[in-house]
N, C-alpha and C positions, 0 to 999 in steps of 0.2 A: 838590516842586511839586504843585500841585493843579490839575486841569482840570475846569471846569464845562461840560458840553455841554448846550445849551438848545434845545429844539425851539420853533419859532414858535407863536404862539397860534392859536386856532381860525381856519382859513383861509377867506378869500374868494378861491378860486382864479381865478375869472373876472377879477377886478381885481388879482390878486396883492397882496392886502392882508389885512386881518383883518375878520371879521364883528364885529357889536356884542359878541357873546360873547367873541370873541378879544381885543378891546380891554379888556374887563373882566378877562380872564385876564392880560393884559400888565400891567395896573395892580396886580393882586395879586402878580404875579411881581416887580414893582419894589419892592413892600413887603418882600418876602423878601430880595431881593438888596441892598437899601439897607443891610442890616445886615452884609453880607458884605464882607470886605476883599479886593476884586478889584483886581489890579494892572494887568492888560491885558485889553482887550475886542476881540474880532474878530467880524465879522459877514458873513454871506452877502450877495451883491449883490441877492438877490431881495427884492421889496417886503415880503412877509409877515414875513420874518426881520428886516428893517430896522425895520419898524413895531413889532415886538415889543421890539426892543432900545431903541427911541427913548425909552420911558418910564423905563427903568432908567438910560439915559445922562443924561437930564434930571435925574433924582432924584440921581444921584451926581456930576453936573457933570463928566462925562467924555466923551471922544470915542472912537469905535471905528475900527479899521482894517478896511477891506473886503478880503476875500480871495475871489477868484473860485472857488477849489476848495471853498469851504464851501457853494456853491449845491447844490441837490438833485442827487444822483448821477444822471447822465444818460447812459445807454447803453440805449436802447429795444430791447426784444426782441419777437419774434413768438411769443407763448405757444402751446404745442402745441394747446390746446383752441380757440384763436381766432386762427389764423395770418393772418387777413385784415386785422388791424390790430395796431399796436404797443402794448406795455404797458411800464410802468416795470420795471426789471430784477428787482425782488423780488416782483412781483405774480403769483405762481403759485398754482394750485390745489394743495392739500396732496397729493392723490392723484397729481399729476404730478411735483412736485419731489422728493418722498420716494422715488420709484421710481428715482432716478438716484444711484447710490453716490458718484459724484465730487462731488456737491454737499456731502457731509459732510466732504470732505477739503480742508484749507487750501491744499494745493499744486495740486490738480487741479480745483477747482470751476469754473474758467473754461474747461475743455477741451470740454465738450459742444458740439455744433455750434451750437445756438441761441445760446450765449454767444459763441462765436468769430465768428459772422456779425455780431454786434452790436458787436464791439470792446470787450467788457466788460473783458477783461484789461488792455488798454491804458488804459482810463479809470480802472480801479482803481489801476493803477500810478502814473498821473499824480496822482491825488488823494492817495494815501498818501505819495508822494515829497514833495509840497508840505507835507503834515502833518509829515513828518519834518524838513523844512527849518525849519518853525516851531519845533518842539521844540528843534532845534539852536540857533536864535536864543536860546532860553532856557536853553541849557547842557546839553541832553540829546541825545546823538548816537547814532543807531541803530548797533548793532554785532551783526550776526546777528539773533537773535530777541529780543535784549535791548537796553538802552541803556547808554551810558557817560556818567557824570556828569563833564563837563568844567568845569561851573560850577554846582555844586549850589545850590539855593535853595528857599525856602518860599513863593515867589510863587503867586498864584492867577490863572489865565487863564480867561476865559469865551469860549465859542464859541456864537454865536447862529446856528443853522442848521436842519437838516431831518432827519426820521427816517431816510431812506435813507442819507444821508451820515454821520449819527451812527453807524449800524451798521457802515459801512465803516471809520470811524476806530477804533471799538472792536475790530473784528475784527483790524485791523492790530496794535493794542497787545497783543491776546491770542493772536495767531497762530492764529486759527481761521477757518473759512469764514463769510463774512457771511450766507450763506443761513440758518444756524442762528439768527442774531440777527434777521434780517429776518422770519422766520416764527414764532419762538417767544418773542420779546420784544415788549412793547408800550410805546411812549413816547407818551403822550397829548400833545396840544397844550399848550404852555407848560411841559412837564415838565423837570426838571433831573436830569441824571446826573452824579455826582461820581466823579472818578478821582484816585487818589493815586499818587505815586511811592513805591517802596520800595527802600531801599538796604541790604540785609542784609549785604553785603560791600562794603567801600569801593570806590567807583567803578562798581559793577555795579548797574544799576537795572532794575526791572520795574515795571509799573503794575497797580494793583488797583482794581476798582470797589467803592466803598463804598455807593453807592445808585444804582439805575437808575430813571429815569422818575418821579422824586419829584413828586407833585402836592399836597403838604401845604399849600402856599399857597392852593390852591383850596378845600380843605376848611376851612381857617382863615377864609376869606372867604365861605363859604356858597355857592360857585360849583360847580355840578356839573361833573364831568370830561367832556370832550367824547368822543363815540363815534367821532370821526374817525380814531382810531388803530387801530380794530379792526373786525371783522365781527360778525355776530349771534351771541349766546351760544347760542341755540337756533333751529332752522330756522323755528319758528312765530312768531317775534318780528317783527312787521311794522314796528316803529319803527326797526329797525337794518338796516345794510347786509348784503345777502346776497352780492353780488359787485360 
């Protein structure tokens, strides 16, 4: 089985939709995905993901199933450097999160007090349990840190969602802390991550990422990659986000 995890296009967060650039990205993404043999499509209930998926669905004359757990991962924390307001779970300053050893551990990353007070473990477990339920629908059942092929197939499923939850899903498949993915990987708007199943011994399945955050469709269409996914490359760059 193949899984395509697709981030929404350049977002208009105020209206939970896409910017003009985001719509251009979605159109170029539809050009790319039109050529893909996609069997099932699932989409976040949030507007920016549904808008991104809409052009692909129209092009392929398909419908998508909405899954609430594909919405952006939601367990707001009070970041140590700014406790007066909440932040998304993964928005930490590097000097803060890297100083906490538990964040590197797949079993203990939710144990620091800031995560416990925000219910991060419970939300992570809720999302990953729903993800496993979807994989089971397609024949792959979680068995410890691996999967059991009860109905092996070469289907392709596409998930239109968001960066934060994308990293959660990948961390679950790889059995690593999502903090590593949230802070060291960059999935730009409209990017595509491709994951394959591997069955090296009959019935025992693991998943491998063959490409992460692919934006080749944007390059092919002459559309610059959005900087929404990252912060400034150097401190003196005024055009990019600092925090």
